[in-house]
C-alpha positions as CSV (number, residue, x, y, z in Angstrom):
1,M,0.0,0.0,0.0
2,M,1.1,3.5,-0.8
3,T,0.0,6.5,1.4
4,E,1.0,10.1,1.6
5,N,3.1,11.5,4.5
6,D,3.6,15.1,5.6
7,M,6.7,16.7,4.4
8,P,9.4,17.0,7.1
9,E,9.5,20.4,8.7
10,I,13.2,21.0,7.9
11,L,12.6,20.3,4.2
12,C,9.3,22.2,4.0
13,K,10.8,25.3,5.7
14,C,13.8,25.3,3.4
15,L,11.7,24.9,0.2
16,S,9.3,27.6,1.4
17,E,12.0,30.1,2.2
18,K,13.6,29.7,-1.2
19,A,10.4,29.5,-3.2
20,G,10.6,33.1,-4.1
21,S,13.9,32.5,-5.9
22,I,12.5,30.3,-8.6
23,T,12.4,33.2,-11.1
24,I,16.2,33.6,-10.6
25,I,17.5,30.1,-9.8
26,P,16.3,26.9,-11.5
27,A,14.1,25.2,-9.1
28,D,15.8,21.8,-9.2
29,L,18.9,23.6,-7.7
30,I,16.7,24.7,-4.9
31,L,15.5,21.2,-4.5
32,Y,19.1,19.9,-4.5
33,T,20.0,22.3,-1.8
34,C,17.0,21.7,0.5
35,V,17.0,17.9,0.1
36,N,20.7,17.8,1.0
37,K,20.2,20.1,3.9
38,Y,17.5,17.8,5.2
39,L,19.6,14.7,4.7
40,A,22.6,16.4,6.4
41,E,20.7,17.4,9.5
42,T,19.0,14.0,9.9
43,W,21.9,11.7,8.8
44,L,21.8,9.8,12.1
45,E,18.3,8.6,11.2
46,R,19.7,6.7,8.3
47,Y,23.4,6.0,8.9
48,Q,24.7,3.6,11.4
49,P,27.5,5.1,13.6
50,P,30.8,4.7,11.8
51,R,32.7,1.5,12.6
52,R,36.0,1.9,14.4
53,I,38.8,2.6,12.0
54,D,41.7,0.3,12.1
55,P,45.0,1.5,13.7
56,D,47.0,1.6,10.4
57,T,44.5,4.0,8.8
58,I,44.5,6.2,11.9
59,N,48.3,6.3,12.0
60,W,48.5,7.3,8.3
61,L,46.0,10.1,8.7
62,R,47.9,11.4,11.8
63,S,51.1,11.2,9.9
64,L,49.5,13.2,7.0
65,G,48.6,15.8,9.6
66,R,52.1,15.9,10.9
67,K,53.4,16.3,7.4
68,V,51.3,19.4,6.9
69,R,52.2,20.8,10.2
70,G,55.9,20.2,9.3
71,Q,55.3,22.3,6.2
72,E,53.8,25.0,8.3
73,Y,56.8,25.0,10.6
74,N,59.3,25.1,7.7
75,I,57.4,28.1,6.3
76,R,57.5,30.0,9.6
77,T,61.2,29.3,9.9
78,K,61.9,30.3,6.3
79,R,62.9,26.8,5.2
80,Q,60.2,26.5,2.6
81,A,60.7,27.1,-1.1
82,A,58.3,29.2,-3.1
83,R,54.6,28.6,-2.8
84,R,53.0,26.0,-4.9
85,V,51.1,27.2,-8.0
86,R,47.7,25.8,-8.6
87,R,46.7,26.0,-12.3
88,E,43.7,25.2,-14.5
89,I,44.0,21.6,-15.6
90,R,43.8,22.5,-19.3
91,T,46.8,24.8,-19.0
92,L,49.1,22.1,-17.6
93,T,51.5,20.3,-19.9
94,D,50.7,16.7,-20.7
95,A,53.5,15.6,-18.4
96,Q,52.2,17.7,-15.5
97,R,48.6,16.5,-15.9
98,N,49.8,12.8,-16.2
99,R,51.8,13.2,-13.0
100,F,48.7,14.4,-11.2
101,I,46.5,11.6,-12.6
102,R,49.1,9.0,-11.7
103,A,49.3,10.3,-8.1
104,V,45.5,10.1,-7.8
105,Q,45.6,6.5,-9.1
106,E,48.3,5.7,-6.7
107,L,46.3,7.0,-3.8
108,K,43.5,4.6,-4.8
109,D,45.9,1.7,-5.2
110,R,47.8,2.1,-2.0
111,R,46.1,0.1,0.7
112,I,46.1,1.4,4.2
113,G,44.7,-0.9,6.8
114,S,41.4,-2.3,5.4
115,T,40.9,0.5,2.9
116,N,43.0,2.7,0.6
117,R,44.3,6.2,0.9
118,Y,41.9,7.8,-1.5
119,D,38.8,6.3,0.1
120,A,40.1,7.2,3.5
121,L,40.2,10.8,2.5
122,A,36.9,10.7,0.7
123,S,35.1,9.4,3.9
124,A,35.9,12.7,5.7
125,H,33.1,14.3,3.6
126,D,30.5,12.2,5.4
127,G,28.8,12.0,8.8
128,R,28.8,15.2,10.8
129,A,30.6,17.1,8.0
130,L,27.5,16.8,5.8
131,G,25.9,19.5,7.9
132,S,28.8,21.4,9.3
133,A,30.6,21.9,6.0
134,H,27.7,22.9,3.7
135,S,25.0,25.6,3.5
136,G,26.8,28.0,5.8
137,P,29.9,30.1,6.4
138,N,32.1,27.1,7.0
139,F,31.5,25.9,3.4
140,P,34.6,27.6,1.9
141,S,36.8,27.2,4.9
142,W,36.2,23.5,5.6
143,H,36.7,22.7,2.0
144,R,39.9,24.8,1.8
145,E,41.4,22.7,4.6
146,Y,40.1,19.5,3.0
147,L,41.8,20.4,-0.3
148,K,45.0,21.1,1.5
149,L,44.9,17.6,3.1
150,F,44.2,16.0,-0.3
151,E,47.1,17.9,-1.9
152,A,49.4,16.8,0.9
153,A,48.5,13.1,0.3
154,L,49.2,13.5,-3.4
155,Q,52.6,15.0,-2.6
156,E,53.5,12.0,-0.5
157,I,53.2,10.1,-3.8
158,D,54.9,12.7,-6.0
159,D,56.3,15.8,-4.5
160,R,56.2,17.6,-7.8
161,V,52.4,17.4,-8.0
162,T,50.2,20.4,-7.1
163,L,46.4,20.2,-7.2
164,P,44.9,21.7,-10.4
165,F,41.5,23.2,-10.7
166,F,38.6,22.8,-13.1
167,D,37.3,26.2,-14.4
168,S,33.9,25.2,-15.6
169,R,33.4,28.6,-17.2
170,L,35.6,27.2,-20.1
171,D,33.0,24.5,-20.5
172,Y,30.0,26.8,-20.1
173,N,31.3,28.7,-23.2
174,L,30.8,25.6,-25.4
175,Y,27.5,25.1,-27.2
176,D,27.5,21.6,-25.8
177,P,29.5,21.3,-22.6
178,R,29.2,17.5,-22.8
179,E,31.7,17.5,-25.6
180,S,34.4,19.2,-23.6
181,N,37.9,17.7,-23.6
182,F,37.6,17.5,-19.8
183,W,35.6,14.4,-20.3
184,G,38.1,12.8,-22.7
185,E,40.2,9.8,-22.0
186,N,43.3,12.0,-21.4
187,F,41.5,13.9,-18.6
188,M,38.6,12.6,-16.4
189,G,37.0,10.0,-18.7
190,D,33.5,9.8,-19.9
191,H,30.4,11.2,-18.2
192,R,27.7,8.8,-19.3
193,G,26.8,6.1,-16.8
194,V,29.5,3.9,-15.2
195,V,32.8,5.5,-15.9
196,S,34.2,3.1,-18.5
197,N,37.1,4.9,-20.0
198,G,39.9,7.3,-19.0
199,P,42.2,7.0,-15.9
200,F,39.4,6.3,-13.5
201,R,37.4,3.7,-15.4
202,L,35.6,1.1,-13.4
203,W,36.6,2.7,-10.1
204,R,34.6,1.6,-7.1
205,Q,33.4,3.9,-4.5
206,R,34.1,3.1,-0.9
207,N,30.6,1.8,-0.5
208,G,31.2,-0.8,-3.3
209,A,29.2,1.0,-6.0
210,Y,30.8,1.9,-9.3
211,L,31.9,5.4,-10.0
212,E,29.2,6.9,-12.2
213,R,28.3,10.1,-13.9
214,N,25.2,11.4,-15.7
215,G,26.6,14.5,-17.3
216,G,24.4,17.1,-18.8
217,N,21.0,15.8,-17.8
218,S,20.4,18.8,-15.6
219,G,22.4,21.5,-13.8
220,S,24.9,23.9,-15.4
221,M,28.5,24.7,-15.7
222,I,29.3,28.1,-14.1
223,S,28.8,31.1,-16.2
224,P,31.3,34.0,-16.4
225,R,28.5,36.4,-15.3
226,G,27.8,34.2,-12.3
227,I,31.4,34.6,-11.1
228,R,31.4,38.3,-11.9
229,D,28.3,38.7,-9.7
230,V,30.0,36.9,-6.8
231,L,33.1,39.1,-7.2
232,S,31.0,42.2,-7.2
233,R,30.2,41.7,-3.5
234,R,32.6,42.7,-0.6
235,R,31.4,40.7,2.5
236,N,31.1,37.0,3.0
237,I,27.6,37.4,4.2
238,D,26.7,38.6,0.7
239,I,27.9,35.4,-1.0
240,L,27.5,32.6,1.5
241,S,24.5,30.6,2.7
242,P,22.0,31.0,4.3
243,W,22.1,34.7,3.7
244,A,22.8,34.7,-0.1
245,A,21.1,31.4,-0.8
246,R,18.2,33.0,-2.6
247,G,20.0,35.3,-5.0
248,R,22.4,35.4,-7.9
249,Y,25.4,36.2,-5.6
250,G,25.4,32.9,-3.8
251,L,28.7,31.1,-4.3
252,E,27.3,27.8,-3.1
253,N,24.5,28.0,-5.7
254,Y,26.9,28.0,-8.6
255,H,28.9,25.2,-6.9
256,N,25.8,23.1,-6.6
257,A,24.9,23.6,-10.3
258,V,28.1,21.7,-11.3
259,H,27.4,18.9,-8.9
260,V,24.0,18.5,-10.5
261,W,25.4,18.7,-14.0
262,V,27.9,15.9,-13.4
263,G,25.4,13.8,-11.6
264,G,25.9,10.2,-10.6
265,S,28.3,9.9,-7.7
266,M,28.8,13.7,-7.6
267,L,25.1,14.2,-6.8
268,G,25.2,12.7,-3.3
269,V,27.0,14.8,-0.7
270,N,28.4,11.8,1.0
271,T,29.5,10.1,-2.3
272,A,30.8,13.2,-4.2
273,P,34.5,12.9,-3.2
274,S,34.5,9.4,-4.8
275,D,34.9,11.2,-8.1
276,P,38.2,13.0,-8.6
277,V,36.3,15.7,-10.4
278,F,35.1,16.7,-6.9
279,F,38.5,17.9,-5.9
280,L,39.2,19.8,-9.1
281,H,35.8,21.5,-8.9
282,H,36.2,22.5,-5.3
283,C,39.7,23.8,-6.1
284,F,38.0,26.2,-8.6
285,I,35.5,27.3,-5.9
286,D,38.5,28.0,-3.7
287,Y,40.1,30.0,-6.6
288,V,37.0,32.1,-6.9
289,W,36.7,32.6,-3.1
290,E,40.3,33.8,-3.0
291,Q,39.6,36.3,-5.8
292,F,36.7,37.5,-3.7
293,R,38.9,37.8,-0.6
294,Q,41.4,39.9,-2.6
295,R,38.7,42.4,-3.4
296,Q,37.4,42.7,0.2
297,T,37.6,46.1,1.9
298,V,37.4,44.5,5.4
299,D,39.6,42.1,7.2
300,S,39.0,38.8,5.4
301,E,40.4,36.8,8.3
302,T,37.6,37.9,10.7
303,D,34.8,38.4,8.2
304,Y,33.1,35.2,9.3
305,P,29.3,35.7,9.2
306,F,27.4,34.0,12.0
307,D,24.0,34.6,13.5
308,Q,20.9,32.6,14.4
309,R,20.2,31.7,10.8
310,A,23.5,29.8,10.5
311,P,23.8,26.1,11.6
312,P,25.2,25.9,15.1
313,S,27.7,23.3,13.9
314,Q,29.3,26.2,11.9
315,A,30.0,28.5,14.8
316,P,33.4,30.2,14.2
317,N,35.3,28.7,17.1
318,R,34.0,25.1,16.7
319,I,36.5,22.5,15.7
320,M,36.2,21.4,12.0
321,D,34.4,18.0,11.8
322,N,36.3,15.0,10.5
323,L,39.6,17.0,10.2
324,E,40.8,16.3,13.7
325,T,44.0,18.4,14.1
326,G,42.1,21.0,16.2
327,K,41.6,23.6,13.5
328,R,38.6,25.8,14.1
329,N,36.0,26.7,11.4
330,I,37.2,30.3,11.3
331,D,40.8,29.2,10.9
332,G,39.9,28.3,7.3
333,Y,39.6,32.1,6.7
334,S,43.3,32.6,7.5
335,N,45.4,34.4,5.0
336,D,48.2,31.9,5.5
337,Y,46.9,29.5,2.9
338,T,47.6,31.7,0.0
339,D,50.2,33.9,1.6
340,Q,52.5,31.0,2.5
341,Y,51.4,27.6,1.1
342,Y,50.0,28.0,-2.4
343,R,48.9,30.6,-4.9
344,Y,46.7,30.5,-8.0
345,S,47.8,31.1,-11.6
346,R,45.1,33.1,-13.3
347,S,42.7,31.0,-15.5
348,P,42.6,32.2,-19.1
349,T,39.5,34.3,-19.6
350,L,39.7,36.3,-22.8
351,C,40.2,34.8,-26.2
352,R,43.5,36.5,-26.7
353,Q,44.8,34.8,-23.5
354,C,44.2,31.3,-24.7
355,R,44.3,31.4,-28.5
356,N,47.4,29.5,-29.8
357,R,48.8,29.3,-26.3
358,Y,47.2,26.1,-24.9
359,P,46.3,23.1,-27.1
360,Y,43.2,22.3,-25.0
361,L,41.7,25.8,-25.1
362,R,40.3,28.0,-27.9
363,C,37.9,30.9,-28.5
364,G,34.5,30.0,-27.3
365,D,31.1,29.4,-28.9
366,W,28.7,31.0,-26.4
367,F,30.6,34.3,-26.1
368,R,33.2,34.5,-28.9
369,G,35.4,37.0,-26.9
370,L,35.9,34.5,-24.1
371,C,37.9,31.3,-23.9
372,S,36.5,27.8,-23.9
373,A,37.7,24.2,-23.8
374,T,38.2,22.4,-27.0
375,N,35.8,19.6,-28.0
376,R,37.0,16.1,-27.4
377,A,36.8,15.4,-31.1
378,R,39.4,18.2,-31.8
379,I,42.1,16.5,-29.8
380,T,43.4,13.7,-32.1
381,T,47.2,13.7,-32.0
382,F,47.9,13.2,-28.3
383,R,47.8,9.8,-26.6
384,S,48.0,9.5,-22.9
385,P,50.9,7.4,-21.6
386,I,48.9,6.3,-18.6
387,K,48.7,2.5,-18.6
388,N,47.7,-0.3,-16.4
389,I,44.9,1.6,-14.8
390,K,43.8,-0.2,-11.7
391,S,40.7,0.1,-9.5
392,L,40.1,-0.5,-5.8
393,G,36.9,0.0,-3.9
394,I,37.1,-0.7,-0.2
395,K,34.6,0.4,2.5
396,K,35.9,2.5,5.3
397,Q,35.5,5.8,7.1
398,F,37.9,8.2,8.8
399,S,38.7,11.6,10.2
400,T,41.8,13.8,9.9
401,T,43.1,17.3,10.5
402,I,45.8,20.0,10.1
403,N,47.1,22.8,12.2
404,D,47.4,26.4,11.2
405,S,48.3,29.7,12.8
406,S,46.3,32.8,12.2
407,R,47.8,36.3,11.9
408,N,46.4,39.2,13.8
409,K,45.5,42.0,11.4
410,T,43.2,44.9,11.7
411,S,42.6,45.2,8.0
412,R,43.3,43.2,4.8
413,K,45.5,44.8,2.2
414,R,45.2,43.7,-1.4
415,R,48.2,42.0,-2.8
416,S,49.6,42.9,-6.1
417,T,48.6,40.9,-9.2
418,G,52.2,39.9,-9.6
419,D,52.0,38.2,-6.2
420,W,48.6,36.6,-6.6
421,L,47.5,36.7,-10.3
422,V,44.0,38.1,-10.4
423,Y,42.3,39.1,-13.6
424,E,39.1,41.1,-13.9
425,P,37.1,39.4,-16.6
426,L,35.6,41.4,-19.4
427,I,32.0,41.7,-18.5
428,E,29.5,40.0,-20.7
429,E,27.7,43.2,-21.8
430,E,30.9,44.2,-23.5
431,I,31.1,40.9,-25.3
432,V,27.5,41.3,-26.4
433,S,28.1,44.7,-27.8
434,K,31.0,43.5,-29.9
435,T,29.6,40.3,-31.2
436,G,25.8,40.9,-31.2
437,R,25.2,37.7,-29.2
438,T,22.6,37.5,-26.5
439,K,24.0,37.4,-23.0
440,R,22.9,34.5,-20.8
441,S,23.5,33.6,-17.1
442,I,23.0,30.5,-15.0
443,S,19.3,31.1,-15.1
444,S,17.5,32.4,-18.2
445,R,15.0,35.1,-17.7
446,R,11.5,34.8,-19.1
447,S,12.4,37.2,-21.9
448,N,15.0,34.6,-23.0
449,Q,12.6,31.7,-23.1
450,K,11.5,32.3,-26.7
451,K,12.1,29.8,-29.5
452,R,14.2,27.5,-27.3
453,T,14.5,24.6,-29.8
454,S,17.8,23.2,-31.0
455,H,19.5,20.0,-32.3
456,I,21.7,20.2,-29.2
457,T,19.7,18.4,-26.5
458,N,20.2,15.7,-23.9
459,M,17.8,13.3,-25.6
460,D,20.7,10.8,-26.4
461,S,21.7,10.6,-22.7
462,S,20.6,7.8,-20.6
463,M,20.4,7.7,-16.7
464,Q,22.6,5.3,-14.7
465,N,21.7,4.5,-11.1
466,S,23.9,2.8,-8.6
467,F,21.1,0.8,-6.9
468,L,22.9,1.6,-3.6
469,L,20.6,1.3,-0.6
470,D,21.8,1.5,3.0
471,G,25.4,0.9,1.9
472,E,24.7,-2.1,-0.4
473,P,24.4,-1.8,-4.3
474,D,21.8,-4.4,-5.3
475,I,18.7,-4.0,-7.5
476,K,16.9,-6.7,-5.4
477,R,16.7,-4.2,-2.6
478,W,14.5,-1.9,-4.7
479,V,11.0,-2.1,-6.3
480,F,9.6,0.0,-9.1
481,I,6.5,2.2,-9.0
482,P,4.7,4.1,-11.8
483,V,4.5,7.9,-11.7
484,K,2.3,9.7,-14.2
485,I,3.5,13.0,-15.8
486,V,1.1,15.5,-17.2
487,H,3.1,18.1,-19.1
488,R,1.7,21.4,-20.6
489,R,3.5,22.9,-23.5
490,P,5.8,25.8,-22.3
491,S,5.1,29.2,-23.7
492,G,7.4,30.7,-26.3
493,L,8.3,27.6,-28.2
494,L,8.1,27.6,-31.9
495,F,8.4,24.5,-34.0
496,G,8.9,24.1,-37.8
497,T,5.3,23.1,-38.6
498,K,4.2,26.4,-40.1
499,V,0.6,27.5,-40.3
500,I,-0.5,28.5,-43.8
501,K,-3.6,30.7,-44.0
502,N,-5.0,32.3,-47.1
503,K,-2.0,31.1,-49.0
504,N,0.4,32.9,-46.6
505,I,2.6,31.7,-43.7
506,V,1.4,33.0,-40.3
507,D,4.4,34.2,-38.3
508,G,5.0,33.4,-34.7
509,V,2.9,30.2,-34.5
510,D,2.9,26.6,-35.5
511,V,0.1,24.1,-35.9
512,Y,0.3,23.0,-32.3
513,S,0.2,26.6,-30.8
514,Y,-2.7,26.7,-28.3
515,N,-2.7,29.8,-26.1
516,K,-5.7,31.4,-27.6
517,Y,-8.0,28.5,-27.0
518,M,-6.7,27.2,-23.7
519,N,-7.1,30.6,-22.0
520,Y,-3.5,30.7,-21.1
521,T,-1.6,33.9,-21.9
522,G,1.0,34.0,-19.1
523,E,4.6,32.9,-19.2
524,E,6.4,30.5,-16.9
525,Q,7.6,31.9,-13.6
526,Q,10.3,29.4,-13.2
527,A,13.9,30.1,-14.4
528,A,15.6,27.7,-16.7
529,Y,19.2,26.7,-17.5
530,S,20.7,28.8,-20.3
531,H,22.2,25.7,-22.0
532,S,19.0,23.7,-22.1
533,F,17.0,23.5,-25.2
534,T,13.9,21.6,-26.4
535,S,14.5,19.3,-29.3
536,G,13.2,20.5,-32.7
537,S,11.1,17.4,-32.8
538,G,9.3,18.4,-29.6
539,A,10.7,15.5,-27.6
540,D,11.7,16.5,-24.1
541,K,12.5,14.8,-20.8
542,V,10.9,15.0,-17.4
543,Y,13.0,13.5,-14.6
544,V,11.5,11.8,-11.5
545,Q,13.8,11.7,-8.5
546,V,13.5,9.5,-5.4
547,D,15.3,10.5,-2.2
548,G,15.1,8.1,0.7
549,M,14.0,9.7,4.0
550,S,13.9,6.6,6.2
551,Y,16.8,4.9,4.2
552,N,20.0,5.9,2.5
553,G,19.3,5.8,-1.2
554,K,18.6,7.8,-4.3
555,Y,17.1,6.9,-7.7
556,I,16.5,9.1,-10.8
557,D,14.9,8.3,-14.2
558,Y,13.0,10.1,-16.8
559,T,10.1,9.8,-19.2
560,I,9.7,11.5,-22.6
561,V,7.0,14.1,-23.2
562,D,6.0,15.9,-26.4
563,S,6.5,19.6,-26.0
564,R,4.6,20.4,-29.3
565,L,1.3,19.3,-27.9
566,P,-0.9,21.5,-25.7
567,V,-0.9,18.7,-23.1
568,S,1.3,15.6,-23.2
569,E,1.1,12.6,-20.8
570,S,3.5,9.9,-20.0
571,V,4.5,7.5,-17.3
572,A,7.9,7.1,-15.6
573,F,9.1,4.1,-13.6
574,V,11.3,4.8,-10.6
575,A,12.6,2.6,-7.8
576,V,12.1,2.9,-4.0
577,K,13.1,0.7,-1.1
578,N,11.6,-2.8,-1.3
579,P,8.9,-3.0,1.4
580,K,10.0,-6.6,2.1
581,L,13.0,-5.1,3.9
582,N,10.5,-3.0,6.0
583,S,8.2,0.0,5.2
584,S,9.9,3.0,3.8
585,I,9.4,6.7,3.4
586,S,10.6,8.4,0.2
587,Y,10.4,12.0,-1.1
588,I,9.6,12.0,-4.8
589,S,10.0,15.0,-7.0
590,A,9.8,15.8,-10.8
591,Y,11.5,18.4,-12.9
592,D,12.2,18.9,-16.6
593,S,15.5,19.0,-18.4
594,H,15.5,22.8,-18.0
595,G,15.5,22.7,-14.2
596,R,11.8,23.5,-13.7
597,I,9.8,21.7,-11.0
598,C,6.5,20.0,-11.4
599,R,3.7,19.8,-8.7
600,P,2.8,16.5,-7.1
601,Y,-0.7,15.0,-6.8
602,C,-1.7,11.9,-5.0
603,H,-4.6,9.5,-5.9
604,S,-7.7,10.0,-3.9
605,Y,-9.0,6.5,-3.3
606,R,-12.0,7.8,-1.5
607,S,-13.4,8.9,-4.8
608,Y,-14.9,6.4,-7.3
609,S,-13.2,8.2,-10.2
610,N,-9.5,8.6,-10.9
611,Q,-9.2,11.9,-9.1
612,Y,-5.9,13.3,-7.7
613,K,-5.4,15.9,-5.0
614,T,-2.4,18.1,-4.3
615,C,0.0,16.4,-1.9
616,S,3.6,16.6,-0.5
617,G,5.3,14.0,-2.7
618,V,6.4,12.2,0.4
619,I,5.1,8.6,0.3
620,N,5.1,5.6,2.6
621,L,5.2,2.2,1.0
622,T,4.3,-1.1,2.8
623,E,3.5,-4.7,1.8
624,E,-0.2,-4.2,2.5
625,K,-2.6,-4.4,-0.4
626,P,-3.2,-2.9,-2.8
627,K,0.2,-3.7,-4.3
628,L,1.2,-0.7,-6.3
629,Y,4.7,-1.7,-7.1
630,G,6.6,-4.4,-9.0
631,E,9.9,-6.3,-8.8
632,D,10.8,-4.9,-12.2
633,V,9.5,-2.5,-14.8
634,G,7.7,-5.3,-16.7
635,E,5.7,-6.3,-13.6
636,V,4.7,-2.6,-13.0
637,T,3.6,-2.3,-16.6
638,R,1.2,-5.2,-16.1
639,L,-0.4,-3.2,-13.3
640,L,-1.2,-0.4,-15.8
641,Y,-2.3,-2.2,-18.9
642,K,-5.0,-4.8,-19.0
643,S,-5.4,-6.8,-22.1
644,G,-9.0,-6.8,-23.5
645,K,-10.4,-8.8,-26.3
646,G,-8.5,-8.9,-29.5
647,K,-6.0,-6.0,-29.7
648,D,-7.8,-3.7,-27.3
649,F,-5.3,-2.4,-24.8
650,S,-6.2,0.4,-22.4
651,R,-4.3,1.9,-19.5
652,S,-5.8,2.2,-16.1
653,D,-4.5,4.8,-13.7
654,K,-6.1,3.3,-10.6
655,N,-2.7,1.7,-9.7
656,I,-0.8,5.0,-10.2
657,F,-0.7,6.7,-6.8
658,L,1.5,9.6,-7.6
659,S,1.2,12.1,-10.5
660,F,3.0,15.3,-11.4
661,Y,1.6,18.3,-13.3
662,C,4.2,20.3,-15.1
663,D,3.0,23.8,-16.1
664,F,5.8,25.7,-14.5
665,H,3.5,28.6,-13.7
666,E,2.4,28.2,-10.1
667,M,4.7,27.8,-7.2
668,P,5.7,24.1,-7.2
669,W,5.7,23.5,-3.4
670,G,2.7,25.5,-2.3
671,K,2.4,25.2,1.5
672,C,4.2,21.8,1.6
């Protein structure tokens, strides 16, 4: 039996507070933020307490902390050489990039106790750190320290290695970011399903599941304008959650969009570090934050925002979770990181900075005055010397830390660009005036929603799931349920089926246009991703996402709708926890490939007709009858279609408990 549950207060409050932002931020990003916030604050309701880590792993982690503290001591006593230079990965030489990749592979291969070094480090991003390192002022500081630990571990393998960063603006500036060289065999490997090529092919996560990605199904790379907006602010309270979570200045919002774009392992906060892309992406976020700090007009070491809205676990003087060297949250705001340990080489921004200088960069498609990555197909002459790629996947968890000393300053002075290379990007309005191209940001305004059809869509991308449930990847632990999708044609679309009236073509409409006879003249209120398009055929995707609330598991799949039609209807099949294990509570949501959220409706069994009422989307599934699920998709399909006489087949919706209406006009969450 399937019944509706109330939405948990934490989730409802978060969605309600951010509902007003859906005209600025794609609603599926708000969903990502709020679901992860709920899961982080209630992690003990699903996770068992971590098992005791074996002594060998503890000793290695402590030795890593001692190594970092030794570096700090050498710097203070002037024994350290020049600071390390972190660079965009596409600006490295082939030899530099391969050394980095080999060091990452070696971390995965080197066993430590019952796990390996890579997975030991990845497990720090779990447990208490889920809440204390995200959605608050400790987000940039905790991750800055985490990156420093990871870099130190790499340097134990090869002292010449420095952590590079992934500037996703270079991929945003491609018409199709999925074709970026970043996803080539010489870099991170493919982004479609289980990673099956490149240096990390067939890697296992520490929970035993395969490393997987679902690139480009939703989310966005970071736009140049988004970074410019962040850098236009001067106080951390203006760019960090929860204060900036609703606006276009929120650094964590742009960070989240890339996690959603990569998908797969990167989509779960506790599994994201299983993908090496995580560390390169966060290194870029640190790069942006350091640019922001350079522009501050206040003391950046003490500009730690904290009030009653911030999570208590992110209080400035609280010790960083899972990084057990005694460093406080506010210590991550120290200038010492970039004054003494590392600095950033500027990432190429303008076309003249990358043209003919780097083989993996070129002038872009989206804004021709800006740099972009090359397409994978354009790199044909280079072959990676990386061989004998191995994979290990061992379960284990850990904690580790570093020490740092903060300097006492009354004000922050800007360093020269020669000391820390900072470049003010050419603003997009200037690019527009020179090229005549329309500017776009992470979220498209309603005025930019016109004629959004293209041959570049995600229709050829499938969706891979790990079938990981409570730490065990196994499809037998899941069952499938049907979910009905009712999709109304978005306004502003124009297809190639022209209307001919009185021997002349009627401009601005196609034969499927319907506004005048469906009494609908308004436009969608929800923002959409700038790189998302509807196929010229009208085919589009609506995704249905399952997040376990009483169990640890996530499942996403999609169904196809026809955006030409005034109303299109389809059925998706998604998996939830098998009630044979025990009853389960799941939150189910739906959104289209442009990031717009649909509204949930639950079947009203008190009515004799197939009527649906608005509901929360939170469902409880038990073994009691009626049985509204199946062991596989075929069994669920038999619940919907009853064979009549001859060739008469008709679908019955009485066994579909949950439905979504996608019109993108009303607020998707209502009052929860």
